[in-house]
Structure formats: structure tokens, C-alpha cells
LUMLUM-751846 format. One line per 3 residues: number of its first residue (from 1); their letters; for each residue z, y, x of C-alpha. Coordinates in Angstrom, 1 decimal, decimal comma, always signed. Each point is the difference from the previous one (the first is absolute). Layout:
<recs>
NUM = A = Z:Y:X  ...
</recs>
This chain:
<recs>
1 = MDR = +0,0:-0,1:+0,0  -1,1:+3,4:+1,5  +0,8:+3,5:-1,2
4 = SAD = -1,8:+3,2:+1,2  +0,2:+3,8:-0,2  -2,4:+2,6:+1,4
7 = ARW = +0,6:+3,3:+1,6  -2,3:+2,8:+1,1  +1,0:+2,9:+2,1
10 = EGD = -2,2:+3,1:+0,6  +0,8:+2,7:+2,5  +2,8:+0,6:+2,6
13 = LRS = +3,5:-1,0:-0,5  +1,5:+3,2:-1,3  -2,9:+1,4:-2,1
16 = GRG = -1,7:-3,2:-0,9  +0,3:-1,9:-3,3  +0,0:-3,6:-1,0
19 = SLR = -0,4:-2,2:-3,0  +1,1:-3,6:-0,6  -0,7:-2,6:-2,6
22 = LGS = +1,6:-3,4:-0,7  -2,5:-2,8:+0,1  +0,9:-0,8:-3,7
25 = GAF = -0,9:+3,5:-1,0  +3,4:+0,4:-1,6  +0,8:+3,1:+2,2
28 = EGK = -1,9:+2,7:+1,8  +1,7:+2,9:+1,6  -0,4:+2,9:+2,5
31 = YAF = +2,0:+0,5:+3,1  +0,1:+2,6:+2,8  +2,2:+1,2:+2,8
34 = TTR = +1,9:+2,1:-2,5  +0,7:-2,8:-2,4  +1,3:-2,1:+2,8
37 = FES = +2,0:+2,4:+2,1  +0,5:+3,0:-2,2  +0,7:-1,4:-3,6
40 = APG = -3,1:+1,5:-1,7  -1,2:-1,7:-3,1  -1,9:-3,2:+0,8
43 = TNP = +0,8:-3,4:+1,4  +0,6:-1,2:+3,5  +0,2:-3,4:+1,8
46 = EEL = +3,7:-0,2:-0,1  +0,3:+0,6:-3,7  -2,5:-2,8:-0,6
49 = LGA = +2,0:-2,2:+2,4  +3,1:+0,8:-2,0  -1,8:-0,9:-3,3
52 = AHA = -1,1:-3,3:+1,5  +3,5:-0,9:+1,2  +1,7:+1,0:-3,2
55 = ACY = -2,5:-2,0:-2,0  +0,3:-3,1:+2,1  +3,8:+0,2:+0,2
58 = SMA = +0,2:+0,3:-3,9  -2,1:-3,1:-0,5  +1,7:-2,0:+2,6
61 = LAS = +3,5:+0,8:-1,3  -1,1:-0,8:-3,6  -1,2:-3,4:+1,4
64 = ALS = +3,2:-0,7:+1,9  +2,2:+0,9:-3,0  -2,1:-2,2:-2,3
67 = KAG = +0,2:-2,9:+2,4  +3,8:+0,5:+0,0  +0,0:-0,3:-3,9
70 = HPP = +0,2:+3,7:-0,6  -3,3:+1,4:-1,1  +0,2:+3,7:+0,1
73 = KSI = -0,7:+2,4:-2,9  -1,3:+2,5:+2,7  +0,1:+0,8:+3,7
76 = ETT = -0,6:+3,7:+1,1  -0,4:+0,7:+3,6  -0,5:+3,2:+2,0
79 = ATV = -1,1:-0,2:+3,6  +0,5:+3,2:+2,1  -2,0:-0,2:+3,2
82 = HLE = +1,4:+2,3:+2,8  -2,7:+1,5:+2,2  +1,5:+2,0:+2,9
85 = KVG = -1,1:+1,6:+3,2  +0,9:-2,3:+2,8  -1,0:+1,2:+3,6
88 = EGF = -3,5:+1,3:-0,1  -1,0:-1,5:-3,3  +1,2:-1,3:-3,3
91 = SIT = +1,5:-3,3:-1,0  +1,2:-1,8:-3,1  +3,7:-0,1:+1,0
94 = GID = +1,3:-1,9:-3,1  -0,4:-1,0:-3,6  +2,7:+0,3:-2,6
97 = LAT = -0,3:-2,3:-3,0  +2,0:+0,8:-3,2  -0,2:-2,5:-2,6
100 = RGS = +1,4:-0,2:-3,6  +0,0:-3,2:-1,8  +0,7:-0,8:-3,6
103 = VPG = +0,8:-3,6:+0,2  +2,0:-1,7:-2,9  +2,4:-2,5:+1,1
106 = ASD = -0,1:+0,7:+3,8  +3,2:+0,8:+1,9  -0,1:+3,1:+2,3
109 = ADF = +0,7:-2,5:+2,9  -3,0:-2,1:-0,8  -2,2:+3,1:-0,5
112 = QRL = +1,1:+1,5:+3,3  -0,7:-3,2:+1,9  -3,4:-0,6:-1,5
115 = AED = -0,9:+3,7:+0,5  +0,9:-0,1:+3,6  -1,9:-3,4:+0,5
118 = TRK = -3,1:+1,7:-1,6  +0,3:+3,0:+2,2  -0,5:-2,3:+3,0
121 = GCI = -2,5:-2,3:-1,6  -2,4:+1,7:-2,2  -3,6:-0,1:+1,3
124 = VSR = -0,2:+3,8:+0,8  +3,6:+0,1:+1,6  -1,1:-2,9:+2,3
127 = ALS = -3,1:+2,0:+0,9  +2,0:+3,1:+0,7  +2,8:-1,8:+1,9
130 = AVP = -0,2:+2,3:+2,9  +1,2:+2,9:-2,2  +3,7:+0,2:-0,8
133 = TQL = +0,6:-0,4:-3,7  +3,0:+0,8:-2,0  +0,8:-1,2:-3,6
136 = KAT = +2,1:+1,3:-2,8  +0,0:-2,3:-2,8  +1,5:+0,8:-3,5
139 = LVA = +0,5:-2,6:-2,8  -0,1:+1,8:-3,4  +1,1:-1,3:-3,4
142 = G = -2,5:-2,5:-1,3
</recs>
């Protein structure tokens, strides 16, 4: 199974502009130096990486909870990707995952254990294993 995305950049780093498109066609967006480093409207690679991580984590946690006999009503995850100047360039220095699960019948201890196991084991987490990742998991009333 292969997944793809396309990106096009025109111009130099600071004044250039780019566009990207998911292979499925489900999303197209513009990006630029200002959307990446100055918070202008538009997207950026780190935001897209965060979306992929949050989506993967939510699906994997739902699977783990279901296998443990606690199918969730919902899992909501936010991934905050930290982009910081390090030396002469920029680096992704960490990712904070904040997840909330509505899981009838699950104890907080079970939820925390499965949430942490998923932080280490979801597909995107494994691909990003070089980046420090923190997790805050909250079990809400089912």
C-alpha cells in the first residue's frame, strides 16, 4: 500500500510560494515562508505532520481500546509540533499529543496504559521516533 502527496515550489525561499495536494485529492493547500515561520494564513509541513500524527494516534488508540474490550465512543487528539531555531537552521524539537477519550467502562488506569502504549506504537509515532513526544491523556465520562 503506497500513499502519495505532491508539492510545488516557485521562487526563492522568502518570497516564493508553494502548493501541495494529497494524492487522494482530499486536500489542497498553499504554503509559503510566512505560513511556516511567521504564522500567516495557510498551511505548512509541520501542521500536516501534526494532522497525520493525530489521526494515526486516534485510530490506533481506538483499536487498542476495542481489543481490550472497551470500544470508545470517541477519541479526539491534538498534535502540537514544535518547530524551533536550532543552531543555523530549524528543527522539529518535539510533538505534544493531547488526547481525550470517551470510553464507557474503561478505568482511567487502563486508559492511561493503552494511551501510552499507543504513543510509542502507532505507525506515525514509530516513523517519528527520533522526535521527543509527550502525551496528555484524559478519560472523559462515557
